[in-house]
N, C-alpha and C positions, 0 to 999 in steps of 0.2 A: 256736600263734603264729595270730594272726590275719592275715590274708593282704587286702592292699589293692591293688586294680588302679585308676590314675588315668587317665581318656582327657582329652586336652588338645584342645581345640579353640583356631583363632585365632590370636592375632598372638605375637611373640615374649614378649611381656610375660605372657600365660597359660602359657607353655612356662616361663619362670623362675618364676613362681608354683608351678607344679606341682612342678616341681625342689626347691624351698625345702620345700615341703610333704610330699615324699619322705624328704626329708634329716630332718624333724623327726619325721614318723612311725617312720621306722626306728630315730631315737636313741630312741625311747620304746617301743620292742618290736614292733612292727608287721612283718609281713613285706611286700613290695614286688612284685606280681607282674603281668606284662602279658597274662595271660587270664582273662576273666570267669569261665571255668568254674574255676578254680582260688582264686578268688578269695572271700573274705565280705564284702567290701562294694566296691562299685564307686563312685567320684567323678568326675561329669563336671565339667571345669573349663570353662565355655562361652564361647561370643562372641556377641555381639547387633550386631554391625556392619551384617549383612543378614539380612534374612527367612529367606533361604534355610537360612542356618548354622542359626537357631534351629529350623527344621523337620527338619532332619537329628538335633539333639538329641533332639525328641519322638519322632523316630523310633526313635532308641537307646533312649530312656526305655519304648518300646514292646516292645522287644525284653528289656529290663532287668527288665519286669514279669511276661514269662512265665518267665524266671528265677529270679524271689523265687517265684513260685508253685509252681514243680517242686522248690524245695530244700526238705528236709526241715529242716536246720538254718537258723538266722539268717543272713538276708541282708540286708546294708544298701542304700541306694542314696543318696547325696547329690551335690547339685547347686551349683556356687560358681562365682563368675566374674560377666560382667555380666548373665546373662538371670537370676541370683538376684535382682539389682537391678531391671533393668527390664522384666521378665517374669515376676515373684513370682508375682501373682494367677493369670497364666493357667497358670504351673505346677503351682501349688496345686490349681488347678482340674482340668488336663487329666490330672495324674500325682498322684493324692492319695496314692499308695503311697509317695511319696519320703521319704525317713527326718529329710533336713534340707535346706536352702535357705539360704544363705549369701552375702553380697554380696562384692565384693572387698575392702572394708576389714573384713570379719567371719572372712576365712579363718583367721586364728589361734586359731578358735573349732573348727576341724575335729578338732583333738586330742580337747578335751573331748567335744564329739557321740560322738565312737566311742570313749571310754573308757566313757562312759555307758550307749551300747546295748550294749556287749558285756560289762558290770559288771565293767571292768578295773580293779584298785585301782591308783592312780598311784602308792603307794608302794612297790609291789611291781615295778617297772618295770626289766626289764634290754634295755640298748641291744641292736638287732639289727646285727650287725656284715657284713652284705652288703656288698660292695666294688662290685658295679653295681647300680644302680639302673635300673628300666625308662626312666624317662625321661631318663637321662642317658649316651645313645650315646657322646658325644664329652668324655669326662672332662677331656682339654687345652684344653676353649673353655666360657667362663662369661659369663653375664650378670651385670648389676650393675644393676638398677633404681634409678636416680638421682632419678625423679621420678613420680608420677603426677597421675593428672587432667588436664584440659584447658580454657582459658579462653576458646578461640577460637569457640565455636558455630557453627562452619559449619555452613550451613543443612540439610544432605542428611545429617550426623551426628551418632549416639544417645550417642557416646562422653561429651560431659560430662555425661548423664543418669544414666547407668550405671557411670560412674568418678567423677565429682563432679569439683570445683575441683583447681586446681594444686597439689599439695604437693611441696616438694623436701625429698629426703633428705640430712640434716646431713654436711657432708664428710668429719667425723671416722669416721661410719660407712662411707662410701664406700672411704676408704683402709685401714680396718682389713679389711673384705673382701677388698680389693686385697691385701693383706700376705698372707692366708691363701690365695690363689690363687697367689702368688708362690712360697710354702711350699710348694705342691705342685705345681709346676712347670706351670702354667697356660701356653699359648702364647697364647692369643687370648681378649679380653675385648669384647664388644659392652655398652655404656652403653645401657639402654633409659628411656624416657619417651614419653608420649605427643605431646610436644613438647619434646625435650631443650635446643633452645634457648633456651628460656626458663627454663631452671637457675636458680634465685636463693637462696641460702642463707649466713646470715652474711655476706652483703656480697661473696660469692664469686660470679661468673657463671659460664656455661659455659665461655668461652674459658680463663678463669683453670682452671677444676676440672679441664679437658683438659690442658692443659700440666703440671699438679700431678703430675697420675696418670701421662703419659709420661715425667715426671724419676723419679717413683717407680719405676716396672717398665720401663725403656727395653729389655728384654728380651722383652715382652710386645708382640703389634701391637693396635691398639686399634679398634673399629669404633662406631658409635653411631647410632640411631635411635629415634624417627622426628623428621624435622627441618621446620620450616615455612619455607617462603621466606621470610616478612616478618622472619623472626629471624636469618636469615644474614647476620651482621655482617663488615666487613671483618677486626674482629680475631678472629673464630673461622679466618676463610678463612688468615689470617697464621700463628694457631698450627695449622694442618694443615699448611699448608707446611713450617713450621719444624722438626717433628717426623718421623724417618724412620718411627717406631712407629706413625703416624697411618694407618692403611691406606688405599691409594689408591683409595676408594670412597666414593660419597654417594648415598643413596636421599633424594631431594627431590621429593615428588609436586608435579605440577603442575597436576593435574586436569582444566584447559579451559586453551587456548591462546587464549581470546577473553577482553579485559579487562571487557568486558559481563555475561559468563556468570561469569567468576570474582568480579566485582560482586554477581550475584543468588546465589552461592553462600555470600557472606560471606568472601573468601577473605583480604581485606584487603591486596592486592597485586595489580600489572596484570601484563599479560604484558610489556609493556616490563622492568618490574622483574627479572620471573622471568629474562627472556634476559640483564639486566646482571649477575643471580648468576653465572649458567652461564658467561659470559663470564670476569668474573674469578677462577673456580675454575680454569677452564683456562690462564689465564694465569699464575696462581700455581703450580699443582701440574699441569704439562703430563702427560698420558696418564692423568688421573684418570678412573675408571669413573662414569657417573652414570645411576642408573636413575629411575624415576619411576611415578606413578600415575596413570590417567587417566580421566574419566568421562565415556561421550560419551551424548548425547540428554538433557541436562538441560530439566526444564521450561522452555519459551520458547526452547529452542537453534534458531536459524535454520540454515537450509542455510550461510549465510556463515559464521556464528560457527562451526559445527563445521568449516567449511574452514582457518578461522584455525588450530585445532587441529591439522590435518593437516599445514600448512604450519609451524606450531611445530614439530611433531617431525621434520620433513624438514629445518628450519635446525638444530636442537640436535644430533639424531642419537643419540638414548640407546642405551645400550648395552643395557638391554632395557626393557620397561615392564608394569605390572602394569594390566591393560585392562579395562574393565566398562562396560556400558550401565547409565544409570538405572534404579535400584528403589526404590519407593516405600518409606521405612520410616517405620511409625507412631512418630509422639512426637517427628518434626523438623518445624522450618517447612517447610520442601520439599515435605513431605505434603500441603499445602494451597495450595501454588501452580498458578496456571493453566496452561495451556499443556503439558500433559503427552502429549508425543509418542505414537502408537499403537506397541505393543510390536515389530511387525515393524520400523519406521522405525527405531527403538534399536537391534533388533540389526543390522540392516542398514549401520549407520552403525559399530558394534563390529566388524564384519568387513572394512569398508573401512579402520579404522585398523589394525586387526591385520595386514591384507596388507602395509599399508606399513612399519608397525616390525617383522617378522618380516626384510623384506628389508634394512633399516638393519642390524638386528642381525647378520644372515650379514654384513653388507660391514664393519662395526666389528669383529668377532672377528678378521677376518682381519688386523689390525694385529698380531696376537700371534706369527703365523707366524714360525717360525724363531726366537723371541724365548726366551730363556732366564728362567723364573720361579721364583719361591722358593713352594713351593706345601707346606700341611700336607696331609698324606695321612689322608683321615678313616675310611675303610672300605672294604671289598671291594664291588666292583660288584655290582649284584642280576644281572646278565646274565652274567657271566663272572668265576668265582671266582679266574682270574689277572690280573684288571686291576682295579688301585686307582682309586679316585674320591677327588679332593683337592679342595683348593680354593684360590684364588689370592687374593692380596692386594686383585685387583678384585673379587673375591666371585664367580668364576666357577668352575664345575666343568670339572676336566680329568682324562681318564681317561688312565691310561697303566700297562705291566704292572709287578707289584710284587707282594710277597709279603706276608702278614699282619703279619710281623715290621716293616714300615717304618709300619705306622697308628700315629699319634701324633708322627709325624716331621716335623721341615721339611726339604724336599728341593729341589734344583734341579733342575727339568725343564724340556726344551726341548720348544718348541710345535711339532709336526710336520704339524697338521691342523686345521682349524675347521669347525663348521658352526654353524646358527644360535644355539643356545643352550649348546653344548658345546665345549671345545677337547681336544685328544688329544695326547699328549706319550710323550716317551721319557726315564727317567730318565739325567742325567749322573752318571757314575761317578767322574769325575775332581773 
C-alpha cells in the first residue's frame, strides 16, 4: 500500500479540502499517515494569506528535499492549495524537486497524479478501509463548503487572486452531504466560504439555505464562516435567532474601527454600519459570542485612526480577536500604497491592541461563571490525561475532569472558573 501524508496550512477551507482528499485517496487504495517517515508521498495543502505562511511552507519543502534525497525508494512531493496558484512560478524555481503543483480548482487531479507516479492501475484499486483518518480528529464534526472564491478585493488580501471569483455550490449537493452526515451521527456542521453571506444558487440566498439546513437536521448544531459585515442582513440575523440549532457564535471580521481606514481597505462598510450590525445581533440573540479579525498599522493609518479601533474594541467588547499588524503582501493593491508605517510602530500598536483585548476577553468570559453549558467533548487535554477538552456553543474551549469514553458526546457542564482564553467546569451527572 502507498502511504500518503497530507500536511495542511491555513484556514478551515483548507482543512475541509484536505479531509475530502484523504477520503478520496482512502477510497482508492492509498494509506493515510501523519508521519513523513512512514509516508511514500507528502502533499502540502498551502496558504497564501500572509508571506510568513509561505516561508514556513518553503522551509518544510527544504526538509522534504532532504527526505527525498535520503530515500532509496520512490518518494513524491506535491503542493496544492493557494500557493500553487499564487506562487506557482516561485515554487517551481525554488523547489524544482516537487512532483506536482495543483491550484485549489485542480485538487481533483491529485489522485491521477499519484496513480501515475506510483504506476498504479486504476482498474485494480481496492478501497482502504481505514476507520480513522489523520486529518479527521473529530468525526462528530464536519465542514460543508458552500461556496469558493471572493469578489470583494479587499486591498490587503490575496484570496481573490488565488481562489478566484465566487462560485456557490448548488443546494442539492449541500443537502445530500448533510444527509450523509445525519446518517453518520455528526453533531456539528460548519458551513464554509470566503464570504458565506453572499451565497446565491438557484435563487436561494444564504438565509434561506441556512433555514432549510436547520430544518433538515434539527439535531445538528450549525456554525458558518467567514462572514462579511456588508452582507450580514436583517433576514440572516432573524434566521439565526429563529433556530435553536444555529449555535450562538459569529466570527465577523472588523479589520479596523476607522471608517477612513476601512475605505482604504475597500471593505465597503463604515465603522457605524459594523457597530449597528453588532447591536442588532445582540438585540436578537442575547448572549451571542462575537469574535473578529483586526489589522493595525495599515498604510496611512494615523494615531487618531488607530485610537478609533481601540475605542471600537472597548465599545463592542469582542469575546476574542485574531489581531495582526499589517504586513505587505505582494500582488495586492495595498502593497503599493504610500504611508507604510515603520515595523516597530506597527508592532507597538499591535501590543497595545492585544493588551486591551486580553483584558476584555477575560472579563467577558466571567459571564459564564456558574452557567450550565451544553458542550461537545472533543479530546483529552494535552496537559492532563484525566481532563477532557470540550467546546461550547459559543465556540469556547472548556476543560473538565472526565474519561475518554465521553469524547464525541454532548454533555452538560457547569462552568466553575474562567481565564482569558479558557473556561473550566465540572460535568453535571444528573
